[in-house]
N, C-alpha and C positions, 0 to 999 in steps of 0.2 A: 374227316384227316386233315382237312383244309385248317381247319381251329386249334387242333391239335398242334401241327404245323407252326402257328404262327405262335401259336403261345411259348412254344419252344424258342423259338426265332427272337421273340422279344425277350424272354431272360438273359437268353443270350446277349440282346445288345445290352441288357442292364449291368451285364458282369464284365462286358469291356469298354462302358461308357465310364468317364471320370466321374473320381469321387464326390465330386457337386450335386452330380446327379442324385445321389443317393441320399447325402446327407448338406447342409447346407454348410458349410466351415464356420467358427466363429468371426466376427466381425472383428474386421481391423481398423475400421476408421472412426471419428467421431465428430458431431457436430456443436461446439461450445456455444455461446454469446456471452458477450462482454455490454455492460451500457456504454464507454466510451473507448473511443478508438485512438489509439498512441500515436502521438505525434511524432514519433519513431523510433527504430529499437536498439538507440543505446541507451543502458540504462545508467550509465556511467558520466551520461552528459543530460541529461534534464531529469526533473523532478518527478513527474507526471508517474501516479500511481496505475496508470494503464499502460505501463513500458513494461515494467513486472510480472504482469500480468501473461503478459506473452513472453516477455523471454526468460524470468529467471527458473533457472536449472533445467529449461526447455533449450534455450541456445546456447544461451551463458551458464557458467558455473560458478561458484567461489569455495575459498577454502575449507570456506565450513557449509553443511545443510541446517534449516534451521526446518525443525518437525514439528507439527500439527501442535503438540503440547508446549511447542517454546522454546525446547532444551534444544543443542545442538549436537549434531554429529559430523565426524569425515568425510568429506569428497573430494572437491583435488588437494586435500592436506589430510595424510592418512592419521597423522596424529599431533599434539603439541602439547607445547608444557609451559608454563608462568612461572617466571621468581615470584620468590616472599611478596615481594610489594608491589606486584601486579604491573612493573611497568618494560618488564621484558618477556617477549612471546617468540617463542620458537615454533616454528612448524615443519613439518616431514613431508615431503612433499609426495603427492602418489606418482609412480616410476610407468614409463608406456605410455603416458597420455599424449594428445596430438590433438593440433586443431582443425575444423573444419578444412584450410587451405592446406593443410599437411602438414605444419610448422609444429615441432616440438614445443610440448610444455616444459616450461624449466621454472627455476626461481626467477631468471630473467627477466620474464613475461611478468612474473607476480608485482616484481621492484619496478618494470616499467609500469604496472597497472598504479600503482600506488600511487607513485611520484606522479605519474600525470594526474592525478585526480587531486594531488595538495598544491601546484600549482597556482598561481595571484587571477591566473585566465581561466581556470576550470569554472567547469558551469555544474559541476558534479552535486547531487543535494545535499551528499554529507562532506563535502568539503572540509568542515572545519575536524572532522573527524581525521584526517589523513596530516589535516596540518598540525596535530597533535604530535604526531609521530616525528620523532625525534632524528631517527633516519631509519632504514630499510637495507637491512646486508643480505648477501646471498654469495654464503659464504662456498657452497658448492650449487651442482646445477639443481638437488634435492631439496635442498635447505633454506627458508628464508626466515632472520630473526628481525623481529621489529622489535625497537627503543622508544618508548612511549618520553613525553614530556612529565606525565602526570597517570598514576595507576588509573586503571580502565579494567574492573572487573568483568565488561561486559560484551570484549570485543572479540571474543569468539562469535555471540551472539550476531553483533555488527557488524563481520567480515562476512558474515550468511546472508547479507541484503544485498538486492542490485547492486546497489551502487558498489559495493567490494566486488563485483564482478571482473575476471579476468580476461582482459584481452589481449588478442596478440598484435604487437607493434608495429607490423605492415599493414595490420589493417584497418589501426585504429580512426583512422580517420572518415572513413567511408561506413561504419559501423552503424549510423542511423538509417542507412538504405540500404548495405547489404553487410548485414550482420554477420558475422565470424566469430565463433567461439567452443567449446570444446563439448559442449551438452551432446544431445540423444536425437535433438532436431534440427533441421535448416531449415530456412525459407524456403517455403515455394513457391509463391506467389501473393501479393497483396492488390487488390481491388478498392484504391483505396476509398473510404467512406461508405464502402459496403462487407467487404471481409478479406480474410488470410490465410495463407495455407502455410503449414508445418508438415514436413515432410520426416519420417524415420531417416537419420544418417546411419548409413550399412556400415561405414566403419567404426563407430562407435566402439569406446574399449569393451561395454557390454552387451552388444546389439540384443542377444538373445533374450534381454531380460524383460525391451523395449516392445508392450503387445500391439499399440497404436502405432499400424503403418503411417498415418494420414489424420490429422487434426484441421477441422474448416472451424475457425472463429468467425463469428457474424457480431456485429455493430449495430446493439439496437436501444436507442435509448428510452424511447415511449416505453413509459411501464406498461399499456395497454399492448402495444405491439409486440411486449416480452411475454406476456400471459401468454398471447395468439398466439407466437411461437411454439412456447412450449408445448399448449393445450391438442395444438395441429399436428406433433412430431416433428418438425420441420425444424429441432433445438433438441438434442440429447442431454445439455447440464445447461445451467445457466448459475455459476456460482453468484453470489451479493444481487441478488436478484430483486427489483420494484416490485415482490408481489405481496407486500403487507397485506393489502385490501381484498386480496384472492387466495389468501392465503391455505382457508377454508375447502375452499373447492379444490386445492390438489390434494390437502390433506386425506381428503373423500376417496379420491382416486386412485383407485391400484394402481395404475401403471408408473406414479410418480414415487420417489423419496424426497423427503421435507425435512429438511434439518435446519437449526436454527442454530448456530453456533455466538462462541463468544468471540471479540476481536478487542483490539488495546487500542484500536481508533480513539479519537476527539474529534467530535462534532461540534463548532466554535463561531461565535458570531467576530469576526477578526474584525478590530479598531484600527486605523490609522493614528497612530501617536503624532506623527508627524504635523497632521491638521488641527488648525485651530476648529472650534474650542476643547475637542479630544485629548487634547497635550495636556486639561486638569483633570485631576485623579475624583474632583465630586462630577463632572458631567460621565464620566466613564461611568462611575458607581450609580449614576441618574439610568444610564442604558441598562445595569445590569437589573437591577429594581425595578425596571419597567419589565422587565422579563420573566412571565411563566412556565418556567421548567416544562412543567407537566402539560399544557395545555402547546409546547413546543412540539414536547416529542412525540404527543396526540399527533398534530396535524401535521405533523412534518414526516413521521414514519411511520402512523399510527399504531402508536405503544413500544414498539421495538428499541427500545433504549433505555439507559439507567441512569440519572443526573448526576452527573458532575461538578467541582464548582474550581476546575484549575486545567492546568495542564498536564493531566494525570488521571490513570484508571483504577478502579477495585481491580483486586487482582496484582500490582505492580508492587515492588519492593518499596514498603514506608507506606504505603498510601493512608492519606486520612479524609477524613469526611470534611470538603470542606464548604460544601454546599449552603452551611448557615449562614455563612462569611456576608453574601450578598443576596439576601433572599427578594424573593416577590413582594414589591409593595410599593404600588403605584404611588400614592400619596408623601413615600420618603422621596421618591425620585422628583416631584415636580417639588418638594425642596432644596432637593439636592441643586437643580439646576438655578432654583432662584438664588442661592447664596453663591454661585459660580456667575451672576451676572448675567444669563443667559436670558435673552428676550425670547418668548417664544410665541410662536411656532418657529422650532428650529429645523432648518432641512438642513438633510443629511445625504447621500449617495448610498445607495444600496446595489452594491454589486457583485451579480448572481452566475455561478457559472453552472454547466448542463445538469449534474446530478437532479431526479426529481426530489430529494431530500433538501437541497439546495432550496430550489425551486420554490418549491409548498413551504417549507421552511423561512422564506423569504415573506409570502405573504401572511403569514401568524405573526411575524416579528415586526413587520409593518403595520397590521393592527394591532398590537400592544404599545410600539410606541406611539399612536398616535393618541394614545388616552392619557399621557404627559407630557404631549406637547414638542414631540420630535416627528415631523415629517421624512419618513425614506423615502426616496424616491428611485423606484426599483428599475433597473439594470441589467436585463439577461442579458449573458455574453458568452460566446462560446470559449470553448477551454483552451484554444491557442490564447484567445484574449486574454483571458483572465490571468495566464502563465503568465503572458508579456505586462502585462497594464497593473495587475495588482502584487503579483509572487514574486517577480525575477526581483534578483540581489540589486541591478545598476538601475533599479526603477523603471518608470515613474510613479510608482506607487499612486497610480489616480484614482484614490477609491475612500470615501470615508469608513463604511460597514461593507462587510461582505458574509459571507457563510460557506465553511468549507471541513470537512473533515482531512484529521490531519491522521492516517494510518499507520504511520510509524510507532513500536514500541519504546525506544528510549530517544528521545528527541528533546528534552529540556533544556539540552546545550545550544538548540536553535535561539533561543529566548537572548540568549549571550550575543549571537551575531550582531554586528551594528545598520549591517547591511539588511538584516531580516525584514521581510515586509511588514510587520506590525511598527517596525519603529520604537518598539520599550528601549531603552539605554539607563538601564541600574546599574550603577560600579557596584553599588552593595548587593544584588541578586546575583552580576558576575563571581565577586569573591568568593560569594555563597557558593555557587555552582565547582568553584576552582577547588574549596575546601574540599565539596562531596567527592570530584575523583580524585583527591588526593587521601583520600580516607581508603584503605583495603577493608578495617573491621568492617563487616554488613551489619552488625546492632547500629553500629555509630553512624555508618554512613543513609541507615534508613530513620534516624533522628532527624539526619539532616538534610532526608529525603520530605520529609514532614514540613521541614520549618521551610523550604522554598516552595511550596504549595502553599501555605498562607499566606508568604509574600505576593505571590502571584495571584491571589483571590482578595487582600488587602487590595493591593494596587489597581485592581481592575484592569490588568492587562490586556485580558479579551471576555466578552461574554461568554463563559464556558457552560456550555446547554447539557451534552449527556453520552455517554460511550452508547455506540449503537451495536444494539444485534442483528447481525448478517443474516440471511436469509438464502439458502442453496437449494434449488430443486433438480432431480437428475430423472433421469433413466430408471428404471428400481435395478434393470440390468447391470447398470455400468455400475464400475465399484473403483476406488482408490479415492472416490470425490472428498475432501476436505470439510467437515463440518466446522471446524473451529479456526481463527484467520491469526495467527499472531502477526502474521504481515499476509499483504493481497501477492498470492501469488497461484498458481494451476502448476504441479508438478503434472505433465502428464507419462512421465516415466512410472506412475503408480496407474493410473487407468487402466482399465482391462474391462471388457466383457467378462460375463460369466456364461 
């Protein structure tokens, strides 16, 4: 009798118990990892791709949204139209949107954001884009009209990048550490050097569609530690992980989903044209002739790359294969150095940022250059140092050579900027680029883009290495993570546990 009463009592207790006792509710949090920590959280302020990886479409939003296949769709703009000459774009804005601080989103905020990006003191990585705007009009609260100095067929795509994030005017000055946007997430906590937490914003306009209440982002730069964090289950997802050497292990483990995706990134040996003898095209061609691209791809990224010959990648409009313009030829490299009057050994600095592709690739590059009489003195620097010493537009451009991957899809315009870190100032190329952006016909523009690629290769502007193939590894039950990467982003609004 006692046993029977006990069973009845236990059953009654179960019936009265909260639902989680009976069935585990679906997870609403995730731990993601990335290799580099962002230097701040204002994507309109600095060039580091890590800022966009955290903030784009999560904290901040843009007029348009770039999708996994590279197409654009409405986001803060409900729709847009372009004039036939592609010099005037009219955007109709989404109504009822507000910023995290309660301020309304409207055309005035868009106008403020774009004009702020264009001022001479702006440090926006795409400042030249916003300076190409003739004017930004806000005829009413829900309409923005952008008038351009030249045709720009890619404007909807370009405005979907992190540099086009719409900021709230009163909070703009403090966005680096206290970001305010219109996105579905807010900054929860930031343990510098370790991790960051984003929390779902309850007042987001479509909060019910956001499945993750919390996203924890860990910063893990060492490839071995990245692998260990995934295998132990400490990390649920690692987009763009340095797992080339352990990918077979993950593919064989049923707990994981392994995706190898395409990108529009370009990994290059950056050459400082401001330094002698690197201002001599023969010396730059010698450097390129010393580089075995296949060996570089094998050594830096274990074969996960496609060779390129200019600042452009397969799949982009007007792509032409220019790898044959500066092929691997060590003997030719020696002759070119002699023709330029260079006495070997020639010592050059090689300043490398933290990513493993740069550090491993730097070792391969130094070995290859040594065979033709160039001694590359490796200096490993942290990301902030690289940005300030090598990349910053105002200098000091304190380097001879570097290795970096440029991840933006449409960035040929960078080559025309007089303060760009490479220091390549060529009136002929600048005129050609102006012709490209002034040509609305796609076929004609594609032909001109081919001419631009051949000019960059012939002038040996950089040591063009490869288009990376990027590896993403996730818990098999996590859905919505992208395979292909038209730009570096992690759209947590699409992530969910099955």
